[in-house]
C-alpha positions as CSV (number, residue, x, y, z in Angstrom):
1,M,223.1,87.4,114.3
2,L,222.2,88.1,110.7
3,R,223.0,91.7,109.7
4,A,220.6,93.8,107.8
5,E,222.6,93.8,104.6
6,N,222.4,90.0,104.4
7,L,218.6,90.1,104.4
8,K,218.2,93.4,102.5
9,V,216.4,95.0,105.4
10,E,217.4,97.7,107.8
11,A,216.6,95.8,111.0
12,K,219.0,93.4,112.7
13,M,217.7,89.9,112.8
14,I,218.4,86.8,114.7
15,R,218.5,83.5,112.9
16,I,217.0,81.2,115.5
17,N,218.0,78.0,113.7
18,D,219.3,76.9,110.3
19,I,218.3,73.5,108.9
20,E,218.2,71.7,105.6
21,N,214.8,71.1,103.9
22,P,212.7,73.1,106.3
23,T,208.9,72.8,106.3
24,K,208.6,76.6,106.2
25,K,210.9,79.6,106.4
26,I,209.2,82.1,108.7
27,L,209.9,85.7,109.8
28,F,208.7,86.2,113.3
29,L,208.1,89.9,114.2
30,G,207.7,91.0,117.9
31,Y,208.0,88.9,121.0
32,S,211.3,87.0,121.5
33,Q,211.9,83.4,122.6
34,S,211.9,84.5,126.2
35,Q,208.5,86.2,125.8
36,T,206.6,83.5,123.9
37,K,206.7,79.8,123.4
38,L,205.6,80.0,119.7
39,I,209.1,80.5,118.3
40,D,210.3,77.2,119.9
41,V,207.1,75.5,118.6
42,L,207.9,76.6,115.1
43,V,211.5,75.4,115.4
44,A,210.2,72.0,116.7
45,N,208.0,71.7,113.6
46,N,211.1,71.9,111.3
47,C,210.7,75.6,110.4
48,I,213.6,78.0,109.9
49,V,212.8,81.1,112.0
50,D,214.2,84.6,111.7
51,H,213.3,87.1,114.4
52,T,213.3,90.8,114.9
53,E,211.3,93.3,117.0
54,E,212.7,96.3,115.0
55,K,211.1,98.2,112.2
56,I,211.6,96.3,109.0
57,K,211.4,96.8,105.3
58,A,210.0,94.1,103.1
59,T,212.2,91.2,101.9
60,K,211.4,88.2,99.8
61,G,212.3,84.6,100.6
62,Y,209.9,83.8,103.4
63,D,206.9,81.4,103.3
64,C,205.0,83.6,105.8
65,V,205.4,86.3,108.3
66,I,204.0,86.1,111.9
67,S,203.4,89.3,113.8
68,Y,202.9,88.9,117.6
69,G,203.6,91.7,120.0
70,Y,205.1,93.8,117.2
71,R,205.2,97.5,117.9
72,H,205.5,98.8,114.4
73,I,202.8,99.4,111.7
74,L,203.5,97.7,108.4
75,K,202.8,100.0,105.5
76,Q,201.3,98.9,102.3
77,N,204.5,98.9,100.3
78,V,206.1,96.7,103.0
79,I,203.1,94.3,103.0
80,D,203.2,94.0,99.2
81,G,207.0,93.6,99.2
82,F,206.9,90.5,101.3
83,D,205.0,88.5,98.7
84,C,203.7,86.0,101.3
85,P,201.0,85.9,103.9
86,I,201.4,88.0,107.0
87,F,199.6,86.8,110.0
88,N,198.9,89.0,113.1
89,L,198.0,87.6,116.5
90,H,195.6,90.1,118.2
91,I,194.0,89.7,121.6
92,S,190.5,90.9,120.8
93,Y,187.5,89.4,119.1
94,L,187.6,91.2,115.8
95,P,186.1,93.4,114.5
96,Y,185.7,94.6,118.1
97,N,188.6,96.5,119.7
98,R,191.0,96.9,116.9
99,G,194.1,98.9,117.7
100,A,195.4,99.6,121.2
101,H,194.5,98.2,124.6
102,P,191.7,95.8,123.6
103,N,191.8,94.3,127.1
104,F,190.6,97.5,128.6
105,W,188.1,98.5,126.0
106,S,186.3,95.2,125.9
107,F,185.3,95.7,129.5
108,Y,184.7,99.5,129.3
109,D,182.7,99.3,126.1
110,N,181.0,96.0,127.1
111,T,182.1,94.3,123.8
112,P,183.1,90.6,123.4
113,S,186.5,89.5,124.7
114,G,188.4,87.1,122.5
115,V,191.5,86.4,120.4
116,T,192.0,86.5,116.6
117,I,194.5,85.5,114.0
118,H,194.1,87.5,110.9
119,L,195.9,88.5,107.8
120,I,197.5,92.0,107.8
121,D,196.2,94.5,105.2
122,S,196.6,98.3,104.9
123,G,194.2,98.9,107.8
124,A,194.6,98.6,111.6
125,D,193.5,95.0,112.4
126,T,191.1,95.0,109.5
127,G,192.4,92.1,107.5
128,P,190.6,88.8,106.8
129,I,190.1,86.5,109.8
130,V,191.9,83.1,109.8
131,K,190.9,81.8,113.2
132,Q,189.3,83.3,116.3
133,K,187.5,82.4,119.5
134,Y,185.6,84.1,122.4
135,V,187.3,84.1,125.7
136,N,185.3,83.6,128.9
137,F,187.2,84.6,132.0
138,Q,187.3,82.8,135.3
139,E,185.8,84.5,138.4
140,S,189.3,84.7,139.7
141,D,190.4,86.8,136.7
142,D,189.4,90.0,138.5
143,T,192.1,92.4,137.4
144,F,193.2,93.6,134.0
145,V,196.6,91.9,134.5
146,K,194.9,88.5,135.0
147,T,192.6,88.9,132.0
148,Y,195.6,89.9,129.9
149,S,197.4,86.7,131.0
150,A,194.3,84.7,130.0
151,L,194.1,86.4,126.6
152,I,197.8,85.6,126.0
153,E,197.3,82.0,126.9
154,N,194.3,81.8,124.6
155,I,195.9,83.4,121.6
156,E,199.0,81.1,121.8
157,N,196.8,78.1,122.1
158,L,194.7,79.3,119.2
159,F,197.9,79.5,117.2
160,L,198.8,75.9,118.1
161,E,195.4,74.9,116.7
162,F,196.1,76.9,113.6
163,L,199.6,75.6,113.0
164,P,198.9,72.3,111.2
165,Y,196.9,74.3,108.6
166,L,199.7,76.9,108.3
167,L,202.3,74.2,107.7
168,T,200.2,72.4,105.1
169,D,198.9,75.5,103.4
170,T,195.3,74.4,104.0
171,W,194.1,77.5,105.9
172,T,191.4,79.8,104.8
173,A,190.4,83.4,105.6
174,K,187.1,85.2,105.7
175,K,186.3,88.9,105.5
176,Q,185.6,90.7,108.7
177,R,181.9,91.6,109.1
178,G,180.4,94.5,111.0
179,I,181.7,97.9,111.8
180,G,183.4,96.9,115.1
181,T,185.4,99.4,117.2
182,H,188.9,100.9,117.1
183,H,191.0,102.6,119.7
184,Y,194.3,104.5,119.6
185,V,196.9,104.5,122.4
186,R,195.9,108.0,123.2
187,D,192.3,106.9,123.9
188,L,193.3,105.3,127.2
189,P,192.2,107.8,129.8
190,T,194.7,109.4,132.1
191,N,192.5,108.7,135.1
192,F,192.8,104.9,134.5
193,S,194.1,103.4,137.8
194,G,196.3,100.9,136.0
195,W,196.3,97.2,135.0
196,N,196.4,95.9,138.5
197,S,193.1,97.5,139.4
198,V,190.1,95.3,140.1
199,I,188.0,95.5,136.9
200,T,184.5,95.9,138.5
201,K,185.7,98.6,140.9
202,E,187.6,100.4,138.2
203,L,184.7,100.5,135.8
204,S,182.4,101.8,138.4
205,R,184.9,104.5,139.3
206,L,185.4,105.5,135.7
207,D,181.6,105.6,135.2
208,N,181.3,108.0,138.1
209,Q,184.2,110.2,137.1
210,G,184.0,110.0,133.4
211,L,187.1,109.5,131.2
212,V,189.6,112.2,131.8
213,Y,192.4,113.2,129.5
214,D,195.4,115.5,130.0
215,S,194.0,118.1,127.6
216,Q,190.8,118.4,129.7
């Protein structure tokens, strides 16, 4: 394990591998090797990968940063301090459903479902889009848990499509268009039955009851 003082950051990091003449040196924020296949894919493509899920300060020396399942907001001074592209993997079709729980809100608000890889800027999921796709669910994807699994599979496959462009620095990004939508963690209603609920039944129930919050 690499200590914070070695990388000039506060968080502890794990050096996944260490090789000579890597294609890229990448900092992976969020999910671990046991939670995503993407770290092993990067290693297989001759990349040095450092990993942490902890809150981090900027450090130089990386070719790019990948944020996937990362629970901390990167402030502007941290973004500027990295001095390299920072890519975020988000399970919504931006600009719709920025922020928290996009899997719930895409159904409740009747907005497009999809996945997006975008550059991180000072806003919440507002950065330029590198690659995205709509996701059409199977009829068997009848609960929020199942649609979440489908979104995870799609975002990881989208990253695999993007990877050759990342490794060769041939990717491009485009500005997000449209107002879109945004939700905070606190916006999820307290009368939501949970992620195992059947989506059609849950939406009907919430339509009848209205969204309830603890303060009401």
